[in-house]
Residue, then its C-alpha position, 0 to 999 in steps of 0.5 A: m343516503l350516507t347517514i341512512v346507511r350508517k344508522s342502519i348498520y348501527l341498528l343492526v349491531v345493537i339488535l345483535l347485542i340485544f339478541q345475544a344478551t337475551v339468549f344468554a339470559d334465557s339459557n340461565g333461566s332468567k332475564l338479562a337487563t342490558t344497558l347500552s350506552v353508545n357514543q356515536k359520531v358521524d363526521k361525514n358531510t351528509s344531506e341531513g347535516n345533523n349529528n346524532e350523539i349517544s353519550d356514555d359519559n355517565e357510568a350506568d347502574p347495573n340495575s337500571v337503564q339510563n340515557s338509552d334510545f332502546p330501554i329494556e325493562p329489567d327482570s325481577s331477578q339479577a342476571p350475571p354481567l356479560d362475560q369477557s369472553e363473550e365480548e371478545q367474540i363480538p365481531s368487528f365491523e370496522e370496514e369501508v362500505e361502498l354506497s349506492d352512489g359510488e362513495t365510500s365511508d369509514l364505518l361509524d364508531l362501534p359501541a364501547q363494548l366493541k372497541g377492544a376487538i379492533t386491532i391495526a398492524a404495526p409499522t415495520a422495517l424501523k431503522s436509522r441510517i444517519h446520526s449526528d452528535t445530537t440527533v438520530n433519524l428514524e424511518w419505517t415502513h407504513p403498515d398496510s392499513t387505512q385505520v392509522g391516524s398517527f405514529e408514536i415514537y419511543k426512546d428508551d421506552l418513553v414516548i418522545g413524539s408523534v407524527s401524522r399517518t402521512k410521514t414515515f420518518y422522524t428526527v430525534t433531537g436533543l441527544s448526547p454525543g457518543t450515547t446509545y439509545s433504543f427506539k421503537i414506534r407504534a401506530l395509533a388508529q383515529d380512535q386511539v387504538a394502538s398497534e403492537f410495537s415495532e421491533t426495537i433498534a439501537a442507535t449511537t450518536l456520533s462522538g469526537k466530531q463537531v457536527y454543523e447542520f447547514e440548515q441550522l447555521e445562522g448568518l449565511t450569505h449567498s449570491g441571491d438564488r433561491l435557498t430552501m431547507q428541504e426535509e428528507s429522511q436521509s438528511s442529517a437532522g432531517r433537513h438539508a440546504f437546497y441552494e438553486s445556484n444556476a451559473v458559474g460564480d454563484y456562491i453560498e457561505f456559512p459562518f460557524v464557530a470552532e476553536q483554533g486547531i487542525y481539523q479533518l473536514d468531511l461533508r455530507i452532501r445531497q447528489f442528483n443529476n442537476r447538481g454543480i461542481a463547487k470549490v470549497t474554501v475555509d476562511g478563504v483557503a481552498v480545501a477542495q478545488s472541484l467537489d462534484l455534486y452530480n450523480l445520476t440518481s438521488r443520494h446522500i453521501d459522506t465525503q472526505i475533503g481534507q485537513v483545515t487549519l483554523d486560527n483564533r478568529a471568533t467566527h470562521t466561514i465555509r464557502f461553496e463557489v460554483t466552478g462548473k458542472n458535470a457534462s451530464s448535469s442539467n444545472y448548477i444546484l448545490g445540496l448541502d446537508a452537514m459538515y463534520l470537523t474532527k480535531q487532529v492531534v498535532h504530532a511531531t514529525p520524525k527525523t529522516p534516516t541518515n547515511f543511507k547507502s548500499g554496501i553490497q549487491s548481488d545479481t538479484t539483491v541489494n543491501l541497504e543500510w542507514s543510521a537512525p537519527t536521534q528523535e525528540p523525546d515524544v517520538v518513537i520510530d514505528a517503521y521505515e518505508i523503503y521506496q524503489d524507483d519512487a514506489l513503496a518496496a518495503t515497510i520494516a520495523g523501526t528497530k532495524t537499520f538495514y534491509t535486503i531488497t530481493g527479486l531484482i534483475p541482474g545488471t540493472s540500475y535502481v534508485f532507492k530512498i527511505r523515510s521514518i514513520s512515527q508511532n502516530q503514523v507521521a512520516s519524515e522527509f525522504s532521505q537522499s536517493v542512492n543509485v545501485t546497480t546489481l551485478s552482471g556476468k557473475q553467477v552468485y551463490e549465497f552460502e546460507q541459501l544452498v541446500g544439502y550442505t554437510h559438515s563435521g558436526d559443529r554448530l552452524t547458524m545463518q547470521e543476519e548482517s547488513k554487510s552480508s550479501a543478501g543480508r545473511h552469511a553462514f557462521y560455522e563454529s569449527n573448532a579444530v584442524g580437520d573440521y570441514i563444511e561442504f556446499p553443493f551447487v549447480a553450474e554448467q561445464g566450463r572454466y570459471q574464475l572463483d571469488l569469495r565473500i568472507r566474514q573475517f574476525n579475530n576468532r577465525g581459522i585458515a581453510k583449504v578450498t577445494v572444488d570437486g576435490v581439486a584444491v584452488a586455495q591451500s590456505l585461505d586465512l579468515y583472520n582479521l583483528t577487526s570484524r569485516h566482510i571482504d571479497t577475495q579472488i581465489g583462482q580459476v576452476t574447471l567444472d566438468n559435466r556432472a549434475t552437481h558440484t561441491i565447494r569444500f572448506e577444510v580447516t588446516g590451522k589458524n593464525t597465531a593471533s586468532s582465538n579459534y577456528i571459526l569460518g564465516l562464509d558469505a557468498f561465492y561468485l563464478t565468472t566465466a573465464s577466457l581460455d588461456t591456451f598457454e597454460p600450464n606455463d607457470t614455471p620456466e620448465t613449462a614456459t611457452p616458446i614464442n617466435v619473433s614478430q608474432k603477437y601473443e595474448s594471454y591472461i593473469s587469471s589469479k593473484l598467484d598466476k605467473d606466465f613464463y615464455k621462452f624466446t630464442a634468438t634467430e640472429n645476432t641482433t637487437y630485439f625489442f620486447t613490448l608488453q601491454s597490460p589491461s587498462d585498469r591493472r598493474y602488471k610487470v614483465e621480467v627477463f631472465n637469462s638461461s640461468m634464471q638470472p634477471s636481466v631486465v625488470k619493467k613495471l606497467v602502470d594503467g595499461r600503457d605499453v612498455h618497451f625494452s630492448g637488448y642484444m642477443p647472439s643467435g641461438s641464445f635464449v631468455y625467459i620472459r615472466v609476466s605477473s601481477e603487481g600487488e596481486d592484481y589480475s583481470f579477465e582482460p588479456y595482456r599482449l606480448r610481442v618480440s620484434p627484431a631491430s626495426t627495418k624501415q622502408y622509405f618511399y619517394d616521389d618523382a622529384n626524389r622527395l621522401i614522402k613516407t616511411e614505414y616500420f614495425q616495432g612492438l605491437y604496432k605498425y608505424q607510417i610517417q607521412y611527409i607533405y610539401d608545397r609546390n616549391g618542395n618545402l616540407l610543410n608537415k610530417s604526421t605519424e600514424k600508429t596501427v595495432l598489429e593483428 
């Protein structure tokens, strides 16, 4: 039945051709001699089992008819040949025909005159998603046509291979590393009619990497499970090793050849939901403890493993040993596609910064400084990395040797360390760590950060320096007496201790310091032979409730050794001062009267502060004078008669009490002066008490034995206890000293 249908269709086509030729000849008033030479092939199995052939091997004479089953006598006149446009209008019958018994068959091949009318669709979506150094994988989408018999692959416009219609990927091999190629493909019909070309794509092979395809490595060994090399479009070079390991301890080991050196090892693996976890070793050294090949869906991935050091052995090995599987995995299979070795250039390790320290802190900043060590000739420090509490806090240029950490919390301790980074991004070892605590209890004002300052017009710059608080200071180039600079600041109403951090040198001036127009230092000398930063205590200031206060520096002169009048102003600090209820008492005329047996507390609030007290004797007796200084300060106490002639001089050291006594007639008086020794002062109070000669009280038991003695002297109450045995013998005597309130 199939053969009959095919022949019937063929006859219809031939008759149609004859009819068209005859019509063409009649329209020109002459007959057309038409010769048909058709080669028909029937390759389907039919009940007849015969093949009928019509050969077109011999070229036909236009005036004769040869080898035709359907000869047509030629006319006596010559007809013009069939026009090309007529050939293109001949319909194509290349379709499938459904037969009466339900079978389908490709139509028979058409005569040669009709072949030019047959077209097939081109492949689409040509792409390359994986390359090695010498291969490129190509993949595409099959055109929606049953006529495709194969695909032709072109590289740089030359055909390099073909694959059957069932494949939609191809691996191009034998390429050069680091080279760009163009690729395109086309479909071929079974009768070799070609489609249009696909789009052209460019692909570049890998360079700088040694690529090892696991499926190509010879001499591999494994623990005996089934190993196959599977073809897949996403596999490097088109295939990958599929090792069906099924238990912990299974392994597969591949030999490879590489030169001695340090390499970055990367892998391309095939993941799926039946994969295991493997330990990866190279030459017996572990480079990955747990490479998990599991993924819910099938995919290829590239993964970085780490650096490996290869010695000079002739052959190296990479081994994958199953150590377990993901809890969601169904098996222990390993899908291994390729490995990549990228040789690493070995760069020298830079040396570690030295002398890392912090010389100055504020309440929210810390200055860090260090020394740059001498490096090897081929090492250049590109940067320094500073770590705060083991976290990277800053990366700064390799030309700097100090840095200011900002945004810290007052009164908080931090740990810092530093390391060098070379131009090749190699890191040194860390320096020693330093512990630093930010200031607390002080309001810190950085002169270079205060906004709205005014001055007499000389040049002002903010200079960066490692010893400057917060990293910079105000450098005012005043050059004459009367020049000034004034800074606004905000602070709450109250009494404060004012301290300054200044930058001294041999070209500095002397300045008067005023706060809100009130002088707090008449002659602050910023001169020093060598350059240095110092903290200096100025004195106490009282701030009212105005919104903004001012601190002013007015040049009043210069040290005779100084070359100029410059002011280097870094920062000032305000610390809330304890109220001294006895001020002003800095002179004998303003001395504070004190009474016997009463304790007094007050403060030496600046290096210039002196506190005077006046004591008048109420009876003829010996009086005891006691002074206690702050624990870390050296104060001195002096006693003068009414004519201000010194009577007693005593010095205090490290907070110990000092006692002295003297006989005074009733009605006489003395002046007592408390001051600092060596310009020492404190916000902790000192204590002063005058007491008469001690009157002791004695206590006895029923046996008339002395059991306790009490008396007051200086700042304390004393109790002496006596302990006896049953026979009345004294066993122990103890003294208890209690501070008087």
